[in-house]
MDTraj code that builds the backbone (N, CA, C; nanometers):
import mdtraj as md
import numpy as np

residues = "UNK UNK UNK UNK UNK UNK UNK UNK UNK UNK UNK UNK UNK UNK UNK UNK UNK UNK UNK UNK UNK UNK UNK UNK UNK UNK UNK UNK UNK UNK UNK UNK UNK UNK UNK UNK UNK UNK UNK UNK UNK UNK UNK UNK UNK UNK UNK UNK UNK UNK UNK UNK UNK UNK UNK UNK UNK UNK UNK UNK UNK UNK UNK UNK UNK UNK UNK UNK UNK UNK UNK UNK UNK UNK UNK UNK UNK UNK UNK UNK UNK UNK UNK UNK UNK UNK UNK UNK UNK UNK UNK UNK UNK UNK UNK UNK UNK UNK UNK UNK UNK UNK UNK UNK UNK UNK UNK UNK UNK UNK UNK UNK UNK UNK UNK UNK UNK UNK UNK UNK UNK UNK UNK UNK UNK UNK UNK UNK UNK UNK UNK UNK".split()
xyz = np.array([
    [4.3122, 0.7918, 0.5785],
    [4.3390, 0.8583, 0.4274],
    [4.3598, 0.9626, 0.4321],
    [4.5024, 0.9801, 0.3418],
    [4.5508, 1.1098, 0.3182],
    [4.4840, 1.1418, 0.1847],
    [4.5402, 1.2882, 0.2289],
    [4.3709, 1.3393, 0.0312],
    [4.4995, 1.3389, -0.0182],
    [4.6186, 1.3142, -0.0248],
    [4.7166, 1.2160, -0.1435],
    [4.6453, 1.0647, -0.1902],
    [4.6505, 0.9778, -0.1185],
    [4.6159, 0.8566, -0.1900],
    [4.4896, 0.8483, -0.1957],
    [4.4052, 0.9563, -0.1566],
    [4.2793, 0.9331, -0.2396],
    [4.2762, 1.0454, -0.3223],
    [4.3130, 1.1061, -0.4213],
    [4.2868, 1.1801, -0.5186],
    [4.4630, 1.0353, -0.5804],
    [4.4990, 0.9846, -0.5631],
    [4.5678, 0.8452, -0.6290],
    [4.4252, 0.7816, -0.6967],
    [4.3859, 0.7528, -0.6392],
    [4.3128, 0.6174, -0.5995],
    [4.1575, 0.6810, -0.7804],
    [4.1357, 0.8110, -0.7339],
    [4.0823, 0.9007, -0.8440],
    [4.0648, 0.8228, -0.9604],
    [4.1629, 0.8390, -1.0566],
    [4.1521, 0.7763, -1.1507],
    [4.0814, 0.6177, -1.1867],
    [4.1180, 0.5874, -1.0809],
    [4.1009, 0.4461, -1.0905],
    [3.9642, 0.3880, -1.1052],
    [3.8702, 0.5025, -0.9764],
    [3.7464, 0.4780, -0.9332],
    [3.6967, 0.5672, -1.1030],
    [3.7264, 0.6273, -1.2006],
    [3.6612, 0.6947, -1.2547],
    [3.6845, 0.5556, -1.3927],
    [3.7582, 0.5861, -1.3921],
    [3.7388, 0.3570, -1.5082],
    [3.7006, 0.2900, -1.4742],
    [3.6584, 0.3398, -1.3417],
    [3.6160, 0.1340, -1.2674],
    [3.3650, 0.1746, -1.3838],
    [3.4335, 0.3489, -1.2958],
    [3.2079, 0.3366, -1.3303],
    [3.2320, 0.3656, -1.4822],
    [3.3418, 0.4119, -1.5752],
    [3.3308, 0.3950, -1.6753],
    [3.2779, 0.2913, -1.7091],
    [3.3841, 0.2174, -1.7362],
    [3.3874, 0.0676, -1.8615],
    [3.2530, -0.0744, -1.7755],
    [3.2012, 0.0469, -1.5796],
    [3.1029, -0.0831, -1.5801],
    [2.9366, 0.0369, -1.6100],
    [2.9269, 0.1490, -1.7422],
    [2.8593, 0.2087, -1.8277],
    [2.8328, 0.2070, -1.8933],
    [3.0124, 0.1704, -1.9614],
    [2.9648, 0.1616, -2.1764],
    [2.8342, 0.0073, -2.1916],
    [2.8509, -0.1127, -2.1231],
    [2.7206, -0.1896, -2.1929],
    [2.6047, -0.1236, -2.2051],
    [2.5671, -0.1041, -2.1482],
    [2.4072, -0.0109, -2.0436],
    [2.4991, 0.1101, -2.1472],
    [2.5441, 0.1933, -2.1270],
    [2.4969, 0.2233, -2.2466],
    [2.4800, 0.2409, -2.4547],
    [2.5466, 0.1371, -2.4466],
    [2.5587, 0.0943, -2.5706],
    [2.4139, -0.0135, -2.5998],
    [2.3885, -0.0622, -2.5275],
    [2.2557, -0.1804, -2.5701],
    [2.1218, -0.1002, -2.5935],
    [2.1283, -0.2481, -2.7081],
    [2.0564, -0.0957, -2.7992],
    [1.8273, -0.0706, -2.8251],
    [1.8866, 0.0040, -2.8772],
    [1.7067, 0.0827, -2.8530],
    [1.6784, -0.0145, -2.9240],
    [1.4968, 0.0469, -2.8366],
    [1.3443, -0.0342, -2.8606],
    [1.3906, -0.0174, -2.9605],
    [1.2437, -0.0565, -3.1120],
    [1.2112, 0.0170, -3.1602],
    [1.0785, 0.1340, -3.1152],
    [1.0876, 0.2195, -3.2114],
    [1.0106, 0.3369, -3.1515],
    [0.8270, 0.2723, -3.1976],
    [0.7704, 0.3383, -3.1062],
    [0.5788, 0.3694, -3.0969],
    [0.5893, 0.4998, -3.1263],
    [0.5371, 0.5356, -3.2251],
    [0.4529, 0.6534, -3.2610],
    [0.3014, 0.7139, -3.1634],
    [0.3186, 0.5784, -3.0952],
    [0.1462, 0.6331, -2.9967],
    [0.1799, 0.6779, -2.8632],
    [0.3469, 0.6377, -2.8401],
    [0.4206, 0.7368, -2.6868],
    [0.5445, 0.8030, -2.7091],
    [0.5142, 0.8605, -2.6480],
    [0.6390, 0.9445, -2.6402],
    [0.7053, 0.9053, -2.5324],
    [0.8255, 0.9005, -2.5229],
    [0.8782, 0.8701, -2.3205],
    [0.9582, 0.9575, -2.2868],
    [0.9956, 0.9703, -2.1856],
    [1.0394, 1.1164, -2.1272],
    [1.1410, 1.1077, -2.0842],
    [1.2511, 1.2168, -2.0970],
    [1.4078, 1.2355, -2.1220],
    [1.4329, 1.1434, -2.0315],
    [1.3085, 1.2074, -1.8274],
    [1.4642, 1.1103, -1.7654],
    [1.3791, 0.9411, -1.7414],
    [1.2731, 0.8398, -1.7335],
    [1.1889, 0.7943, -1.7061],
    [1.1863, 0.7865, -1.8632],
    [1.1162, 0.6235, -1.7994],
    [1.1181, 0.6012, -1.9515],
    [0.9258, 0.5032, -1.9438],
    [0.9271, 0.5657, -1.9011],
    [0.7713, 0.5494, -1.8707],
    [0.6930, 0.6282, -1.9452],
    [0.6186, 0.5253, -2.0506],
    [0.5818, 0.5386, -2.1909],
    [0.4381, 0.7260, -2.1197],
    [0.4322, 0.7867, -2.2202],
    [0.3464, 0.9556, -2.1748],
    [0.2714, 0.9341, -2.3171],
    [0.0960, 1.0765, -2.3174],
    [0.0275, 1.0177, -2.4190],
    [0.0390, 1.2515, -2.3374],
    [0.0430, 1.3290, -2.4714],
    [0.0204, 1.4279, -2.5033],
    [-0.0599, 1.5143, -2.5342],
    [-0.1700, 1.5070, -2.4163],
    [-0.2962, 1.6207, -2.5592],
    [-0.3104, 1.6905, -2.5065],
    [-0.3441, 1.8172, -2.6288],
    [-0.2660, 1.9851, -2.6451],
    [-0.4353, 1.9772, -2.5865],
    [-0.4416, 2.0706, -2.5543],
    [-0.6171, 2.1237, -2.5285],
    [-0.5957, 2.2714, -2.4796],
    [-0.6905, 2.4068, -2.5113],
    [-0.6986, 2.4890, -2.5371],
    [-0.6976, 2.5123, -2.3691],
    [-0.6565, 2.6546, -2.3451],
    [-0.6138, 2.7489, -2.1758],
    [-0.7347, 2.7148, -2.1182],
    [-0.8763, 2.7262, -2.1277],
    [-0.9804, 2.6918, -2.0825],
    [-1.1069, 2.5766, -2.0127],
    [-1.0185, 2.4671, -2.0231],
    [-1.0400, 2.2824, -2.0754],
    [-0.9877, 2.2854, -1.8825],
    [-1.1644, 2.1742, -1.8780],
    [-1.1591, 2.1208, -1.8101],
    [-1.1276, 1.9689, -1.7832],
    [-1.1037, 1.9467, -1.6687],
    [-1.0994, 1.7847, -1.5771],
    [-1.1593, 1.6606, -1.6828],
    [-1.3823, 1.7299, -1.6981],
    [-1.4235, 1.6437, -1.8150],
    [-1.4022, 1.6590, -1.9390],
    [-1.3402, 1.8167, -1.9211],
    [-1.3599, 1.7226, -2.1005],
    [-1.2043, 1.6595, -2.1620],
    [-1.1131, 1.6594, -2.0484],
    [-0.9636, 1.6251, -2.1209],
    [-1.0648, 1.4334, -2.0889],
    [-1.0994, 1.4335, -1.9736],
    [-1.1719, 1.2663, -1.9767],
    [-1.2590, 1.2431, -2.1193],
    [-1.2845, 1.3558, -2.1791],
    [-1.4114, 1.2959, -2.2469],
    [-1.3100, 1.2400, -2.3801],
    [-1.1926, 1.3900, -2.4017],
    [-1.1892, 1.3584, -2.4853],
    [-1.0385, 1.1532, -2.5001],
    [-0.9874, 1.2149, -2.3929],
    [-0.9091, 1.0627, -2.4108],
    [-1.0125, 0.9175, -2.3537],
    [-1.1145, 0.9253, -2.3570],
    [-1.1656, 0.8017, -2.4097],
    [-1.1777, 0.8184, -2.5114],
    [-1.2375, 0.9269, -2.6051],
    [-1.2506, 0.9462, -2.7365],
    [-1.0997, 0.8750, -2.8222],
    [-1.0449, 0.8910, -2.7417],
    [-0.8771, 0.8319, -2.7950],
    [-0.8666, 0.6286, -2.8101],
    [-0.9681, 0.6087, -2.7417],
    [-0.9496, 0.5075, -2.6876],
    [-0.8487, 0.5228, -2.5452],
    [-0.8351, 0.5548, -2.4712],
    [-0.8076, 0.5226, -2.3570],
    [-0.8889, 0.4384, -2.2122],
    [-0.8461, 0.4263, -2.1685],
    [-0.9411, 0.3729, -2.0051],
    [-0.8705, 0.3952, -1.9181],
    [-0.9582, 0.3598, -1.7260],
    [-0.8319, 0.3090, -1.6236],
    [-0.8027, 0.5009, -1.6219],
    [-0.9014, 0.5950, -1.6633],
    [-0.7998, 0.7126, -1.6613],
    [-0.8399, 0.7677, -1.5175],
    [-0.7588, 0.8842, -1.4212],
    [-0.7311, 0.8891, -1.3377],
    [-0.6269, 0.9986, -1.3105],
    [-0.7331, 1.1258, -1.3219],
    [-0.6293, 1.2859, -1.3567],
    [-0.6779, 1.3554, -1.1955],
    [-0.5526, 1.3970, -1.2010],
    [-0.5909, 1.4935, -1.0489],
    [-0.5252, 1.6563, -1.0763],
    [-0.5366, 1.7426, -1.0327],
    [-0.5142, 1.8657, -0.9994],
    [-0.3986, 1.9084, -0.9232],
    [-0.3230, 1.8022, -0.8795],
    [-0.2304, 1.8534, -0.7978],
    [-0.0608, 1.8249, -0.8921],
    [0.0151, 1.8398, -0.8368],
    [0.1701, 1.8956, -0.9433],
    [0.2667, 1.7480, -0.8463],
    [0.3748, 1.6175, -0.9804],
    [0.4153, 1.5972, -0.8483],
    [0.5399, 1.7060, -0.7820],
    [0.5649, 1.6557, -0.7061],
    [0.6562, 1.7128, -0.6981],
    [0.8048, 1.5637, -0.6108],
    [0.9132, 1.5888, -0.5423],
    [0.9752, 1.5724, -0.5061],
    [0.8842, 1.4494, -0.3503],
    [0.8683, 1.5974, -0.2530],
    [0.7944, 1.4351, -0.1084],
    [0.6574, 1.3807, -0.1749],
    [0.5752, 1.4313, -0.2877],
    [0.4887, 1.3997, -0.3371],
    [0.4860, 1.3080, -0.5209],
    [0.5847, 1.2658, -0.5012],
    [0.5686, 1.2046, -0.6905],
    [0.4318, 1.1442, -0.7085],
    [0.3734, 1.1105, -0.6962],
    [0.2380, 0.9993, -0.7550],
    [0.0936, 1.0566, -0.6469],
    [0.0196, 1.1665, -0.6454],
    [0.0332, 1.2889, -0.5967],
    [-0.1685, 1.2033, -0.6001],
    [-0.2118, 1.1038, -0.7403],
    [-0.3290, 1.0118, -0.7447],
    [-0.3101, 0.9021, -0.6764],
    [-0.1646, 0.8607, -0.6438],
    [-0.2361, 0.7421, -0.6084],
    [-0.1984, 0.8134, -0.4503],
    [-0.1534, 0.9059, -0.3318],
    [-0.1600, 0.9393, -0.2119],
    [-0.3086, 1.0183, -0.2153],
    [-0.3581, 1.0827, -0.2764],
    [-0.4777, 1.2216, -0.2691],
    [-0.6087, 1.1656, -0.3292],
    [-0.6645, 0.9994, -0.3166],
    [-0.7063, 0.9098, -0.4738],
    [-0.8839, 1.0344, -0.4192],
    [-0.9183, 1.1069, -0.2732],
    [-0.9998, 1.1931, -0.2922],
    [-1.0730, 1.3412, -0.3958],
    [-0.8814, 1.3694, -0.4112],
    [-0.8652, 1.4597, -0.5287],
    [-0.8752, 1.3938, -0.6841],
    [-0.8952, 1.2537, -0.7182],
    [-0.8932, 1.2010, -0.8521],
    [-1.0258, 1.2443, -0.9288],
    [-1.0260, 1.2679, -1.0054],
    [-1.1538, 1.2430, -1.1502],
    [-1.1067, 1.0609, -1.2882],
    [-1.2417, 1.0157, -1.2325],
    [-1.2181, 0.8974, -1.3212],
    [-1.2984, 0.9366, -1.3887],
    [-1.4095, 1.0483, -1.4696],
    [-1.5209, 1.0283, -1.4957],
    [-1.6049, 1.1955, -1.4788],
    [-1.6095, 1.2333, -1.5675],
    [-1.5924, 1.3671, -1.6134],
    [-1.7532, 1.4446, -1.5269],
    [-1.8472, 1.3287, -1.4758],
    [-1.9648, 1.3248, -1.3733],
    [-1.9203, 1.2912, -1.2244],
    [-1.7274, 1.3689, -1.1756],
    [-1.7590, 1.3703, -1.0989],
    [-1.7140, 1.4382, -1.0113],
    [-1.7490, 1.4891, -0.9843],
    [-1.8083, 1.6318, -0.8761],
    [-1.6545, 1.6991, -0.9010],
    [-1.6727, 1.8325, -0.8734],
    [-1.5519, 1.8746, -0.9746],
    [-1.5019, 1.9074, -1.0661],
    [-1.4976, 1.7305, -1.1399],
    [-1.4535, 1.7844, -1.2757],
    [-1.4836, 1.8269, -1.4165],
    [-1.6295, 1.9739, -1.3516],
    [-1.6771, 1.9512, -1.4327],
    [-1.5984, 2.1556, -1.4291],
    [-1.5771, 2.2216, -1.3318],
    [-1.5458, 2.3022, -1.3003],
    [-1.4105, 2.3896, -1.3124],
    [-1.2962, 2.2492, -1.2674],
    [-1.1544, 2.2588, -1.3014],
    [-1.0434, 2.2646, -1.3830],
    [-0.9875, 2.3122, -1.4096],
    [-0.9455, 2.3695, -1.5117],
    [-0.8608, 2.3188, -1.4937],
    [-0.7662, 2.2574, -1.5956],
    [-0.6534, 2.1283, -1.6746],
    [-0.5006, 2.2790, -1.6266],
    [-0.4263, 2.1840, -1.5739],
    [-0.3069, 2.2899, -1.5792],
    [-0.1677, 2.2022, -1.7280],
    [-0.0983, 2.3517, -1.7316],
    [-0.0142, 2.2630, -1.8931],
    [0.0886, 2.1490, -1.7562],
    [0.0825, 2.0163, -1.8329],
    [0.2246, 1.9681, -1.7809],
    [0.1819, 1.7911, -1.7342],
    [0.2143, 1.7329, -1.6612],
    [0.1896, 1.5842, -1.6168],
    [0.0235, 1.6113, -1.5106],
    [-0.0879, 1.5519, -1.5716],
    [-0.2096, 1.5301, -1.4274],
    [-0.2688, 1.4340, -1.4296],
    [-0.1811, 1.3490, -1.4553],
    [-0.2985, 1.1792, -1.4146],
    [-0.1374, 1.0484, -1.5563],
    [-0.2441, 0.9799, -1.4877],
    [-0.2563, 0.8240, -1.5914],
    [-0.3534, 0.7744, -1.6324],
    [-0.3376, 0.6944, -1.7954],
    [-0.4737, 0.6601, -1.8211],
    [-0.3959, 0.5192, -1.8841],
    [-0.4197, 0.4011, -1.9358],
    [-0.3491, 0.2918, -1.9956],
    [-0.4976, 0.2274, -2.1281],
    [-0.4207, 0.1958, -2.2302],
    [-0.4396, 0.1715, -2.3642],
    [-0.4039, 0.0479, -2.4050],
    [-0.4611, -0.0505, -2.4731],
    [-0.4161, -0.1659, -2.5445],
    [-0.3394, -0.1920, -2.4186],
    [-0.4109, -0.2119, -2.2725],
    [-0.2983, -0.2884, -2.1807],
    [-0.1729, -0.2056, -2.1666],
    [-0.1403, -0.0929, -2.1589],
    [-0.0664, 0.0631, -2.1790],
    [-0.1149, 0.1292, -2.0659],
    [0.0290, 0.1236, -1.9331],
    [-0.0277, 0.2162, -1.8798],
    [0.0214, 0.3558, -1.8797],
    [-0.0550, 0.4971, -1.9455],
    [0.0233, 0.5678, -2.0067],
    [0.0636, 0.7359, -1.8528],
    [0.1659, 0.7793, -1.8968],
    [0.1063, 0.9347, -1.7697],
    [0.0726, 1.0465, -1.9094],
    [0.0072, 1.0875, -1.8416],
    [-0.0686, 1.2283, -1.9450],
    [-0.0085, 1.3241, -1.8903],
    [0.0165, 1.3826, -2.0080],
    [0.0857, 1.5110, -1.9849],
    [-0.0172, 1.6060, -2.1151],
    [0.0259, 1.7455, -2.0622],
    [-0.1100, 1.8157, -2.1301],
    [-0.0628, 1.9610, -2.1710],
    [0.0153, 1.9884, -2.3358],
    [0.0232, 2.0916, -2.3693],
    [-0.0107, 2.1778, -2.4057],
    [-0.0559, 2.2849, -2.4097],
    [-0.1656, 2.3604, -2.4192],
    [-0.1868, 2.4460, -2.6045],
    [-0.2576, 2.4019, -2.6666],
    [-0.2528, 2.4903, -2.7851],
    [-0.2968, 2.5534, -2.8674],
    [-0.1936, 2.5864, -2.8850],
    [-0.2289, 2.7619, -2.9283],
    [-0.2739, 2.8467, -2.9344],
    [-0.3422, 2.9372, -2.9369],
    [-0.4749, 2.9727, -2.9658],
    [-0.5247, 3.0417, -3.1438],
])
top = md.Topology()
chain = top.add_chain()
for i, resn in enumerate(residues, 1):
    res = top.add_residue(resn, chain, resSeq=i)
    for name in ("N", "CA", "C"):
        top.add_atom(name, md.element.get_by_symbol(name[0]), res)
traj = md.Trajectory(xyz[None], top)
């Protein structure tokens, strides 16, 4: 295929891709749920937890439990392209209880720290550093 033919088809391909994307872009938006915040990249619900700079995973688990969350699985590992769900691939490094070994000494890090559930919905747990 010559370069001229390739570029001649480009406007048609762009219009076709825009036409296919238009119904998805115009879909009705679900009503907001004040108890959850949805991410910009995914539709996974998340809960933002403000924590002081020296908080541990044991404290975070206690705080989540006091807010009605259960099935808590937290990890000190951050997700990346090669390991997007470290709490599933490294269960030996997960904290599910304040009594877990290391949960009282390991400090939480800002950002994603694991998952929890409330009212039958699974949420991602994000830690925001509370202002001092």
